[in-house]
N, C-alpha and C positions, 0 to 999 in steps of 0.2 A: 673855684671861686664862688661865693655866694653872696646873694644880697639879703642884709638882715632887714626884719620889720619889726615895727613897735605894736605890741598887741593892744587891744582895745577892751578886751573882756578879762583882762588880768593876767593874761598869758602871753609873755613875748618869745618868739619862736625866731628861729633863723631858717630861711628857705636857701636850698642847695639849687645851684643852677644846673643846667644842661650837662656842662662839662663834669660836675663833681659827681652827678647822678650816674653818668656813664662811667665814670671811672671808681667809682664805690665799690664795684666788686673785683677791682684789680688789688689784690693784697700782696702785702711785701713778702715775697718768697712763696705764696701758696694761693690756693683758689678758694673763693668764698663758698662755703656750703650753702647748697640750695633746698636743703630737707629741713622741716621744722623740728626732726629730732637733734639734740646736743650732741655735738662730736669733737673730738680733740684731735690736734696733730702739731706737728713740730714744724717751725719754719725758721728761716734764716731772714733776719730785719735787713734795711738797706740804708743804715744811718749815713749822713753826711757831716763829718766834723768841719767846723768853721770856726772862726774867732774873728767876728767883726770889730772895729775898733769902737769903744763905748762912746755914746754921744751925750752923755749927761752933763749937767752943769748946775752947780759947783761940782768940783771934784768929789767922787764918792767916799765914803769912809769905811774902813774895815771893821768888822763885827767879831773879834774872836772869843768864842766861848765854847763850852762843852757841844759834842756833837748830837744831831738828831738822828736816830735810827729807823723812825716809823713815821707815817702819817696814815693812819687808819681809817678815817671817814671825812666826811666834810667838814672843813674848818677844825680838823685835828683834834677837838675834844668834844665830849660829850655836851658840855656847856655852849658849844660853837662859838667861842671865842676867837677862833681863828689864831690864837697867839700860841707861840712856842719859843724857848729859849733858842738862842742863835748857835748855828753849828760853825762849819767850815766857813771861811770868809767869801762873801760873795762880791767882792770889792778888788778891783773893777770888774763888773759883770761881764762875760763873754759867753758866746753861744758854744755849748760843747758838742751836742748831737741833735739830729733831728730823726725822727722815725715817721716814715710814710705808711699809715695803716690802712689806706685805703677808705677812711670814712672819716667824719666829723666826731671829735671828743669833746661833747658837752660837758661832762662831769669832771671833777678834778681827778688827775692820777693819784692813785693811793700807792704807798709805799710800805711792804711788810716783808720778812723773811729774806731780806736783800735783793728784793725785786719792785721794780714799777709795775704797777698794774693799771692797764688802761682798757676802756671799752667804748665802742664806735656804734654811729648809727646804723652799720650794716649789720649788728649784731656779732661783731667780732670781740672777743676778749683775748689780750695779749699779757704776757709777762716780759718785761724788757730789763735787760743787764743796765743798771745805774751807771756803769762806766763808760758804756758804748753805744747803748740804744739797741743792740742786736736783741732779736726775738729769742726769748728761751723756750717758751711754749705759746701755742695760739689755739683757739676753740672757737666754735660757733653755737650760736643759740638756735640758729635756724634762720630761715628767711625773713627780712624785716617787712614791713608794710611798705608798700610803693603806691605810686598815684594817690597820694593821701587825701587830696581835696576830693577827688571822685569817690572815695571809699568811705570817708566819714563826713564829707559835706563841708568840711573846713580844715584849717591846720596848715601850718609852714614849716613843717621839718618833713623833709622827702629825700631820702628813704627815712623811714621813723623804726629804729631798733632800740638801743641802750641810750637813754638821755640822762639818766641820774647819776650822781657821783656813787660808786660802789663803796660796800663797807666790809672791814675785815674782823674777823675773831681772831685776836692773836693767840688766844689760848690754845686753839685747836689748827691754828695757820690755815685757815680757810676764808677766801674773798667769796662776796656774795654780791651778783649783779642780777638787774630785773630788765629784760627785754621785751619788746612788743613783737611777737612772733605771728606771721601771716601764713596762713594756706589759702590762698585765692583772695576772697573778700572775707574770710572769717578769721578774727584774729584773738589771741589772748595774750596775757601777761604771763611770762615765765620767770621764775626765780630759779636762779643756778647757784650752788656752791662749788668752787673749785679749791682744789688743795693748791697752794701756792708753789709748792715746792716741784710739784708736777704736773699741773693742770689737770688731775683726775677729778671728774665730776663725783662730788660728795653728797650733794642734794639736788634736788630736781622738782618742783612743785610748780603747778599753776597757781596763780596768786590772785586772781580776778576777784572783786569784792564780790559779797553776796547781793548781786543786783536786784533791784525791784522786776517784777514782769515788765516785758516790754523794753527794758533797757539793754544796750549792746557794749560790749567792752571796746569797741572801736571809737567810742564818743570819749574815753578816757585817754588820758597823757600821764603816763608815770614820770613826772618830771622832778618831784621832790626826792632829795639824796636818800640814801638808805641808811638806816640805824640799827646798831646790833646792841641789845640789852636784855637782862632777865630771861636769857635761853632763848631768845626770839630774834628774829630779824623782822623790822617794821619798815613798811612800805605806804609811801603816800600818794593820792592821785587827785588831779584835776581835769580841767576839759582842753581840748584843743583851741588854739588860736582861732577866735571866732565864735566860740561858744555853740557851736553846733550841736544838736540832739540833746536828749533829757539825760542828764548826769549829775551826780551830785560828787561833792568831795570827800574823800575817804581815807582812813589809815586802817591796813590791816597787818597783823601782826602773825607768823607761823614759826613753829619750833623749829629750832635748829637740828634738832635729832628727834627720832620717834616719828609718832604720826603728826600729821601738819597742825593740829589742834588750832585751826584758824580763829583769831578774834579781830573784830572790826568794829571801827566806829565810825559813823555816817554823819556827815554835816548836812545842813538843810534838807533833813527827812520830812519837813512840812512843807517842801519847796522844791527847788532845783538850784543848782550851783553851788555854793561855799567850797570853791576849789581849794584843795591843799596842795599848792604847788611851790609856795614861798621862795620865788626867784631861783628856784634849783636848790635852796639849802635843807639840811635835814631837821626834823623834830630834836629839840633840846632834851636833855635827860638829866634829871636831878640824882643826888645821891641814893634816894630810896627807889629809884626805878621809874619815877612818873615821867611822863612825855608832855611837852609842851608844843602846839602846832599853833599856826596862824592861818586864817581861811579868807577866801575872796568874798566877793559880792552874789547875791541870789541872780539867778536868772529866769526870765528876763531881768533887765537891770531895775532895780527899784526906784523910787522917785530921787532926784538929787537931793541933797541935804541930809539925808537920813532921818533916821534910823532904818536899817534894813530890817524888815519886820519878819524874815525867815530865821528860825532857829540855828544857831552858832555861825551864820554869816557873818562876815565882817567882825570875826572875834579873834581872840586867843583862847584856847580851849587846853585844860590841864586834864591829862587823862591817867588813869591807873596802869599799871603793866598790863592787865587784861583788856585796857581801852575803854574803860568806863569813865565819862565825864564826872570829874572831882569837882571843877570850878570853872567859870568863863567870864572873859570881859569882852562887851561889845564897844566898838568904836561908834557911838551913836551920832556922829556926824557924818559918818560915811554912808553915801548914797551912790545912785548910778554905778559908775565902773570905779568907784574910789578904793576898793581891794587893799584892805589892811593886810592881807596874805603874800604882798610882793616880796617880804624877806621873813626870814626863819626868826623865832624869838631867840635871845641871847641871854644866858643866865649870868647874872651879876654877882659880885660879894654881896653879903648882907641878905640874902635871901631876896634879892631884887631880879628884874627883869626887864629886858628892853626890846621894843618893837617898835616899826614904823611902816606906814603905808602910804597911798596915794593921796592922802588928805594933807600929806607934809607935815604931820604930826607925829613926834616922836613920845612915846609914853613908857613911862617908868612904873612897873607894876610889882606888887608884892607876890614871890611864887607861892606862898601859903594859899591865899584865898583870890589871887589876880585882882584885888583892888588897887585903885589907881593911887599912885604916890604923886607923880608929875606929869605934865603934858607941856612938851615942847614944842612952840609952833615954828614953822618956816623951815623943817627940816629939807635940805636939797633945793627947795624951789621947783624941782623935777621929781618925778616919781622916784622915791628911795627903792633899787630894786637889788635883791640879793642879799646875802647875809652881811652883818656889820662886823667888824674886828674890834675886840677891846683890848686895850693896854693897861694891864693893872699898875704899873709904875706910875703913870700920870693920871689913871682913871677916867681916861678919855675913851669913847666909842669913834669909830670911824666907819660913817655910811656910805655906801656906793650910791651915786645918783645918775639916773639912766640919763639925763639931759648934759652930764658933765660934771665931774667934779668927785671929790671925798669929802663929805661933809664932816667936820669935828663937832662932837655932841658932849657936852660935859653933864652927866647925869646926876651928879652929886649936888649940882647949883641948877640945876634944870635950864642951862643956857646952851646956846651955839656959839661955838668958835667958828675960825675962818673956813673956808671951802679950798681944798687943795686941788689945783688944776691940772689937766693932763691925763685923767684916768677916770673910767665908770664903771669897772668889773669890783665884784666883791672882795675886798682887801684881806690880807693876812698879815699878822704881826710876828716878825721874825727877831727876837732879842731887843724889841723897842725901835724897831723901822718898819715901816709900812709899806707892803707891797702891794700893787695893783695894776691891772691891764687895762686899756683902752680898746673896746670892742666896737666896729669889728676890725677897726685898721691895723691893729696888732703892735702895741708898744707895751713895754713894761717899764714901771716907774718904782722907784724906791723913796719915801719922804721918812723924815725924823719925826717920831711920834711925839717928842717933846717940844719943838719948834715948828714943825709942818713945812721945813726946808726940803726943797728936791735935792736928793744926794747923786741921783743918777737916773738915767732913762734910757733904754735899748729897744731897737726894733726886734721884733720876735720874728721877723722873715716869712710869715704867713698869716692869713686873717683868723680870726678868732670867734667862736660863737658868742651869742647873747650871754650874760651873766658869766663869763669866763672867770674862774678864779685860780691862782697859782697854787702849788703845794710844795712842801721841802722834805727832802730827808737825804741821807747819804752823801751829802756835801754838794746836790744839784738842787737847784730850782727849776720846776717843772709846769708847763702851761700845755693845755690840751688846745688844739687848733681844728681848722676845717679839713685837715687832711692827718692829723695825727698826734704827735707829742714833739715839743721842743723841749731842749734841757740846757740850763746855763750854769756855769760854775764861775767862782771868782777867779780873777787871773791870777 
């Protein structure tokens, strides 16, 4: 078990307790690698099929439409709407299997090539059979950082390995992950690309940003989910919980093939901070291949009430494929630890974009130049944390609220709707129904996007990390937990 904590520096993390730490090296059917070099091995999983009685009320509804065969990155699409058409009925929901992977799965499980891919804080990457949860292949990036508070000066994920959601290039059948790899107190951030079919390593690169003199990768946390576009893998960095050490927010990109060709964007170059962590969300990417990221406050915290004086802090930044700034929007009311970067930008129809941060204001911006269209106050009433989901049929956004609830926002009218109770994790939209977890306690809820009615609620059966967000494909609904992955099917 672990105890979750709420960050004060724009970075919320989960702390693993002693039992989880000691058990983190006990992998399902294999032994964790302890060397920094990436290795691959085959293993057998230990899923436990169960079918508990659904506890939701009122009765759930079936959603029968064509199937979903893949979920390749955070919130499914490059626009980060979290919305897919419905697949196999998830009504009534029942637990199908669980896979104990020996470590916490903070990112969304991704699905491609008929496999579920999950990555853990022990730096383990596994491919699971979606029908049974059995491990098809397993690999290790090397030893994660342990005793993080001592090594970095702060932080509350321990062990600290792979924290972000992987990303898949479906054209090559490659899944990419980034882990923090430790050799004693020296750490670096390692990008590995694996063949989904075989687990073979096809790309291996150190992807630490080009740090200024005197800065150390141990003060960076690779929390933002990965993105694949433009022949590159894009990786965002922020700081550890507690904002210790000198660091900047970064996005780096490396080529999928050939020489690394590393490109980089540095936030807060005229100061410190400006974390790009986005509550675990990924950069949004438009049809031209341009990226959109949100950033946190400068470090040390600027005066309350804003504006934050540091360049690109408390901002949305539009970046070219080679990570040159094209436009920026600054939340000028954000100061102290207000952190606009608690959730990723979401691209909306009509060339618009939505983002919300700790000032509890939701901003609708134009993608072209990031000029403001609307400011919607009172979003969540507590920190909006993690990526919002967008339901195109209703034109509604569903924003996760750290203090509890999923806030409905109407971007077309600039108004707030009701707040849906019982969940606080980043939601997804499956065929017009909203699915979200409650962390750390571990429940999964389904709501109607049109009416907000609760359709069903189910116990996950394990605690889940901060900002946990489900994913779905091949007839299963997947949730990363503090020990692995749980899958659900319709009854």
